[in-house]
C-alpha positions in Angstrom: 2.2 12.2 -6.0 3.8 15.4 -7.0 2.4 18.6 -8.3 -0.2 17.6 -10.8 -2.3 20.5 -11.8 -5.7 20.4 -13.5 -4.2 20.6 -17.0 -2.0 17.5 -16.4 -4.8 15.5 -15.0 -7.0 16.4 -18.0 -4.3 15.4 -20.4 -3.8 12.1 -18.6 -7.6 11.5 -18.8 -7.7 12.3 -22.5 -4.7 9.9 -23.2 -6.5 7.2 -21.3 -9.7 7.7 -23.3 -7.7 7.5 -26.5 -5.7 4.4 -25.6 -8.4 2.4 -23.9 -11.7 3.8 -24.9 -14.6 4.7 -22.7 -15.9 1.2 -22.2 -12.6 -0.1 -20.6 -12.0 2.8 -18.2 -14.4 1.5 -15.4 -12.7 -1.9 -15.7 -9.2 -0.4 -15.4 -10.3 1.8 -12.5 -11.7 -1.2 -10.7 -8.5 -3.2 -11.2 -6.4 -0.3 -10.0 -8.5 0.0 -6.9 -8.2 -3.7 -6.1 -4.4 -3.5 -6.6 -4.1 -0.6 -4.3 -6.3 -2.4 -1.7 -4.1 -5.5 -1.9 -0.9 -3.5 -1.6 -2.2 -1.7 1.6 -3.3 -5.1 3.1 0.1 -6.6 2.4 1.9 -3.7 3.9 -0.3 -3.7 6.9 0.3 -7.4 7.5 4.1 -6.9 7.1 4.0 -4.0 9.6 2.1 -6.0 12.1 4.5 -9.0 11.7 7.5 -6.8 12.3 5.9 -5.1 15.4 5.1 -8.6 16.7 8.7 -9.7 16.2 10.1 -6.6 17.9 7.7 -7.1 20.9 8.7 -10.8 21.1 12.4 -9.9 21.1 11.9 -7.3 23.8 10.1 -9.9 26.0 12.9 -12.4 25.5 15.5 -9.8 26.6 13.4 -9.0 29.7 13.2 -12.7 30.5 17.0 -13.1 30.2 17.6 -10.1 32.4 15.3 -11.5 35.1 17.0 -14.9 34.9 20.4 -13.3 35.5 19.1 -11.7 38.7 
């Protein structure tokens, strides 16, 4: 995330309050949390699919080697 100090975080918070107002901040935080959760879920599913494909490919190679013998 970089080197965000306390002053930078405070300035970002003040800017958010000015742009969106205090009533919309919880809604924005909830939406951001859901977006991050969906991103993590999708990346986990993609990683699992790739691992499964690699495992399947290795099994096929082993089967071919055994067939040659």
